[in-house]
C-alpha positions as CSV (number, residue, x, y, z in Angstrom):
1,M,-40.1,13.9,15.9
2,S,-37.4,13.2,13.4
3,K,-37.3,14.6,9.9
4,T,-38.4,11.2,8.5
5,A,-41.2,10.8,11.0
6,I,-44.7,11.2,9.6
7,G,-46.5,14.3,10.7
8,R,-50.0,14.4,12.2
9,R,-51.4,16.1,9.2
10,A,-50.1,13.3,6.8
11,F,-51.4,10.6,9.2
12,L,-54.9,12.1,9.4
13,K,-55.0,12.5,5.6
14,A,-53.9,8.9,5.0
15,T,-56.4,7.5,7.6
16,A,-59.4,9.6,6.6
17,G,-62.6,7.6,7.2
18,T,-61.3,5.6,10.1
19,T,-63.3,5.7,13.4
20,L,-60.7,6.7,16.0
21,G,-62.8,6.4,19.2
22,A,-62.8,8.8,22.2
23,G,-59.3,8.2,23.4
24,L,-56.2,6.2,23.0
25,A,-55.9,2.8,24.7
26,N,-53.0,1.3,26.6
27,L,-50.9,-1.5,25.2
28,T,-52.8,-4.3,26.8
29,G,-56.2,-3.8,25.5
30,G,-57.8,-0.4,26.0
31,S,-60.5,1.1,28.2
32,A,-64.1,0.1,28.1
33,R,-65.1,3.7,27.2
34,A,-62.8,3.7,24.2
35,R,-64.1,0.3,23.0
36,A,-67.7,1.4,23.4
37,D,-67.1,4.5,21.2
38,V,-65.8,2.5,18.3
39,A,-68.3,2.1,15.4
40,K,-69.9,-1.3,15.0
41,A,-69.2,-1.5,11.2
42,I,-65.6,-2.3,10.1
43,P,-63.8,1.1,9.8
44,R,-62.6,2.0,6.3
45,R,-59.7,4.0,4.9
46,K,-59.3,5.4,1.4
47,L,-56.7,3.7,-0.8
48,G,-54.8,6.8,-1.7
49,R,-56.1,8.1,-5.1
50,I,-57.9,4.9,-5.7
51,E,-61.7,5.3,-5.7
52,W,-62.3,2.7,-2.9
53,E,-62.4,2.8,0.8
54,A,-61.0,-0.4,2.1
55,T,-62.0,-2.1,5.3
56,I,-59.0,-1.9,7.7
57,F,-58.9,-5.7,7.9
58,S,-58.7,-7.4,4.6
59,I,-58.2,-11.0,3.4
60,G,-54.8,-12.3,2.1
61,G,-54.8,-15.2,-0.3
62,M,-52.1,-17.3,1.4
63,S,-52.8,-20.0,3.9
64,T,-55.9,-22.1,3.6
65,V,-57.2,-20.2,0.6
66,R,-54.3,-21.6,-1.5
67,E,-54.6,-25.3,-0.5
68,P,-56.3,-27.4,-3.2
69,D,-57.8,-29.9,-0.7
70,H,-59.3,-27.1,1.4
71,R,-61.7,-25.8,-1.2
72,E,-64.9,-25.8,1.0
73,E,-63.1,-24.3,4.0
74,A,-61.5,-21.6,1.8
75,T,-64.9,-20.7,0.3
76,E,-66.5,-20.5,3.7
77,I,-63.6,-18.3,5.0
78,V,-63.9,-15.8,2.1
79,R,-67.7,-15.7,2.0
80,R,-67.9,-15.2,5.8
81,A,-65.4,-12.3,5.5
82,V,-67.3,-10.6,2.7
83,D,-70.7,-11.2,4.4
84,G,-69.2,-9.7,7.6
85,G,-68.2,-6.5,5.7
86,V,-64.7,-7.1,4.5
87,N,-64.3,-5.6,1.1
88,Y,-60.7,-6.0,0.0
89,I,-59.1,-9.4,-1.0
90,D,-55.6,-9.9,-2.2
91,T,-54.1,-13.0,-3.9
92,A,-51.4,-13.9,-6.5
93,D,-51.1,-16.2,-9.5
94,S,-48.1,-17.8,-7.8
95,Y,-50.0,-18.9,-4.7
96,N,-49.9,-22.7,-5.3
97,D,-50.0,-22.3,-9.1
98,G,-53.2,-20.4,-9.1
99,V,-55.2,-22.4,-6.6
100,S,-55.7,-19.3,-4.4
101,E,-57.1,-17.3,-7.3
102,R,-59.4,-20.2,-8.2
103,H,-60.8,-20.5,-4.7
104,I,-61.3,-16.8,-4.3
105,G,-63.0,-16.6,-7.7
106,E,-65.4,-19.3,-6.7
107,A,-66.0,-17.7,-3.3
108,V,-66.8,-14.2,-4.5
109,E,-69.1,-15.2,-7.3
110,G,-72.3,-13.4,-6.7
111,R,-70.5,-11.0,-4.3
112,R,-68.1,-9.5,-6.8
113,N,-69.6,-6.0,-6.7
114,R,-68.9,-5.9,-2.9
115,V,-65.2,-6.7,-3.2
116,F,-62.1,-4.9,-4.4
117,L,-60.0,-7.7,-5.9
118,A,-56.2,-7.5,-6.1
119,T,-53.8,-10.0,-7.5
120,K,-50.1,-10.1,-8.4
121,T,-47.6,-11.4,-10.9
122,R,-43.9,-12.1,-10.6
123,Q,-43.4,-11.6,-14.3
124,R,-40.9,-8.9,-15.2
125,R,-41.6,-8.9,-18.9
126,A,-44.7,-7.9,-20.8
127,E,-44.9,-10.8,-23.2
128,P,-45.7,-13.5,-20.7
129,I,-48.4,-11.3,-19.1
130,R,-50.1,-10.5,-22.4
131,S,-49.8,-14.0,-23.8
132,E,-51.0,-15.9,-20.7
133,A,-50.7,-14.6,-17.1
134,F,-53.3,-11.9,-17.0
135,E,-56.0,-13.8,-18.8
136,A,-55.3,-16.9,-16.7
137,S,-55.8,-14.8,-13.5
138,C,-59.0,-13.4,-14.8
139,E,-60.3,-16.8,-15.7
140,R,-59.5,-18.2,-12.3
141,L,-60.9,-15.2,-10.5
142,R,-64.1,-15.4,-12.7
143,T,-63.8,-11.7,-13.5
144,D,-63.3,-9.6,-16.7
145,V,-61.7,-6.8,-14.7
146,I,-59.0,-6.9,-12.1
147,D,-59.2,-4.0,-9.7
148,L,-55.6,-3.8,-8.7
149,Y,-52.6,-5.7,-10.3
150,F,-49.3,-5.7,-8.5
151,L,-45.8,-6.3,-9.7
152,H,-45.1,-9.0,-7.1
153,A,-42.0,-9.4,-4.8
154,V,-40.0,-6.5,-6.3
155,H,-37.3,-6.8,-3.6
156,K,-34.3,-5.4,-5.5
157,V,-33.8,-2.4,-7.7
158,D,-32.8,-4.8,-10.5
159,D,-36.3,-6.3,-10.4
160,L,-37.7,-2.8,-10.6
161,D,-35.5,-1.9,-13.5
162,A,-36.6,-5.0,-15.5
163,A,-40.3,-4.4,-14.8
164,L,-40.2,-0.7,-15.7
165,D,-38.2,-1.2,-18.9
166,R,-40.1,0.7,-21.6
167,D,-38.8,-1.8,-24.2
168,G,-40.9,-4.8,-23.1
169,G,-41.0,-4.6,-19.4
170,A,-44.0,-5.8,-17.4
171,I,-45.3,-2.3,-17.0
172,R,-46.1,-2.2,-20.7
173,A,-48.6,-5.0,-20.3
174,F,-50.0,-3.4,-17.2
175,E,-50.6,-0.2,-19.2
176,H,-52.1,-2.2,-22.1
177,Y,-54.8,-3.8,-19.9
178,R,-55.4,-0.6,-18.0
179,D,-56.0,1.3,-21.3
180,A,-58.2,-1.5,-22.5
181,G,-60.4,-1.2,-19.4
182,R,-59.4,-4.7,-18.1
183,L,-57.3,-3.4,-15.2
184,R,-58.2,-0.4,-13.0
185,Y,-55.1,0.3,-10.9
186,L,-51.4,-0.5,-10.9
187,G,-49.3,-1.5,-7.8
188,V,-46.0,-2.8,-6.6
189,S,-45.2,-5.1,-3.7
190,S,-42.0,-5.5,-1.8
191,H,-40.4,-6.4,1.6
192,S,-38.1,-3.4,1.0
193,S,-39.4,0.1,1.8
194,A,-36.4,1.6,0.0
195,V,-37.4,-0.2,-3.2
196,L,-41.0,1.0,-2.9
197,T,-39.8,4.6,-2.4
198,E,-37.7,4.2,-5.6
199,A,-40.7,2.7,-7.4
200,M,-42.9,5.7,-6.5
201,E,-40.2,8.1,-7.6
202,R,-39.9,6.4,-11.0
203,Y,-43.6,5.6,-11.8
204,E,-47.1,6.7,-10.9
205,F,-48.2,3.6,-9.1
206,D,-51.6,3.7,-7.5
207,C,-50.8,1.5,-4.5
208,V,-47.8,-0.1,-2.7
209,F,-47.9,-3.3,-0.7
210,V,-45.3,-3.4,2.2
211,T,-44.2,-5.7,5.0
212,L,-45.1,-4.2,8.3
213,N,-45.2,-5.7,11.8
214,A,-44.2,-4.8,15.3
215,A,-41.3,-7.3,15.4
216,G,-39.8,-6.1,12.1
217,R,-40.0,-9.7,10.7
218,A,-39.5,-9.9,6.9
219,M,-38.9,-6.2,6.8
220,M,-35.7,-5.8,4.8
221,D,-35.1,-2.2,5.9
222,P,-37.4,-1.1,8.7
223,D,-35.6,2.2,9.1
224,K,-36.8,3.1,5.6
225,L,-40.5,2.6,6.4
226,E,-41.5,6.0,7.6
227,P,-39.8,7.9,4.7
228,M,-41.6,5.5,2.3
229,L,-44.9,6.2,4.0
230,A,-44.3,9.9,3.8
231,K,-43.6,9.6,0.1
232,A,-46.8,7.6,-0.4
233,A,-48.8,10.3,1.5
234,A,-47.3,13.1,-0.5
235,K,-48.1,11.3,-3.8
236,N,-51.5,10.1,-2.6
237,V,-50.5,6.5,-3.1
238,G,-52.5,3.8,-1.3
239,V,-50.6,1.6,1.2
240,V,-51.5,-2.0,2.1
241,A,-49.7,-3.8,4.9
242,M,-48.7,-7.5,4.8
243,K,-47.2,-10.0,7.3
244,V,-49.0,-8.1,10.1
245,F,-48.5,-11.0,12.5
246,G,-44.9,-11.5,11.5
247,G,-45.2,-13.8,8.5
248,T,-46.7,-17.0,7.2
249,G,-47.9,-19.2,10.1
250,G,-49.2,-16.3,12.2
251,R,-48.1,-15.0,15.5
252,I,-44.4,-16.0,15.5
253,F,-42.7,-13.0,16.9
254,S,-43.7,-13.3,20.6
255,A,-46.0,-15.4,22.7
256,N,-46.5,-12.3,24.8
257,V,-47.9,-10.2,22.0
258,T,-51.6,-10.5,21.4
259,S,-53.4,-10.4,18.0
260,E,-54.9,-7.1,19.1
261,Q,-51.5,-5.5,19.8
262,A,-50.1,-6.7,16.5
263,F,-53.2,-5.4,14.6
264,R,-53.3,-2.0,16.4
265,Y,-49.6,-1.5,15.8
266,V,-49.8,-1.8,12.1
267,L,-53.0,0.3,11.8
268,S,-51.5,3.1,13.9
269,F,-49.4,3.9,10.8
270,P,-51.0,5.6,7.8
271,V,-51.8,2.4,5.9
272,A,-55.2,1.7,4.3
273,T,-55.7,-1.9,5.4
274,A,-54.0,-4.8,7.2
275,N,-54.0,-7.7,4.8
276,I,-54.1,-10.9,6.8
277,G,-53.8,-14.6,5.8
278,I,-56.7,-16.6,7.4
279,T,-56.8,-20.3,8.1
280,T,-60.1,-20.7,9.9
281,V,-63.5,-19.1,10.1
282,D,-62.8,-18.4,13.8
283,Q,-59.9,-16.2,12.7
284,V,-62.2,-14.3,10.4
285,E,-64.5,-13.6,13.3
286,E,-61.6,-12.6,15.5
287,N,-60.2,-10.2,13.1
288,I,-63.5,-8.6,12.2
289,D,-64.0,-8.0,15.9
290,L,-60.5,-6.5,16.3
291,A,-61.2,-4.2,13.3
292,K,-64.5,-3.0,14.8
293,R,-62.8,-2.3,18.1
294,F,-59.7,-0.6,16.7
295,V,-58.2,2.3,18.6
296,P,-54.8,3.5,17.4
297,Y,-51.7,3.6,19.6
298,T,-49.9,6.8,20.3
299,E,-46.5,7.1,18.7
300,Q,-44.9,6.5,22.2
301,E,-47.0,3.3,22.7
302,R,-46.2,2.1,19.2
303,T,-42.5,2.7,19.7
304,A,-42.5,0.9,23.1
305,L,-44.1,-2.2,21.6
306,A,-41.6,-2.4,18.7
307,R,-38.6,-1.9,21.1
308,S,-39.8,-4.7,23.3
309,L,-39.7,-7.1,20.3
310,R,-36.7,-6.1,18.4
311,P,-33.1,-6.8,19.4
312,S,-31.2,-3.8,20.5
């Protein structure tokens, strides 16, 4: 194993609480014995230092949930997920100008205590967050407290510099709402693992949101992923994975890769949850089933799948 590879101890720490089953399955689906040993409830993993164990499948606020004319379908998707045991939902104020937040807020009403709610802002300065953005997100989400608030799409160090500026950067507003009891945890999202590593070195974030999939789609620097995950494990920072199936629109990286393979690949890394955009109730059911049957890949199996999808 290379110096940057994640050790077994770090992996087990980061995936504590996950049912691993009796053995490791092969790339095409796994043995009946391994499947039978997986718990019937959706396995959960702790979000680093955050006091919440997230289900390994969680709902992303893109796709149907953000479309204004799909309100009833969005509500059904979210409620079916929560009623099926999913307990982590992510969205952003920029998803169709708040439509996603509004749909999710309506859908979780009456279920709020069962859901860890995360949203995001692209603002880099404190003033727009304090004057409008944060309160608008709370209103749309129908909540007084946001569980996790992300600096959204911090793909460059320049973005990080602006957000962390102690003289009016966005982080000042994050701290204000946290200190006021309106915001519980602070996070940062990026397609760049190198930027996330830099962010963790410069600030005590509670969670990072990273692009991760077997094809390497939308991953700006896939070679930096494992050092970033090692940094997160060392600092006890929660890790949430996005673009699990390769990006918006779903399984775009290969017709020969199944949803189960894509899902298992991501969750064989030390991440807390695979955050997946859903467009139909059937997809909710499919992903709940995948989560309940999850068995991790060995490092060799995981590497083989990635090599089969990425150009040499």
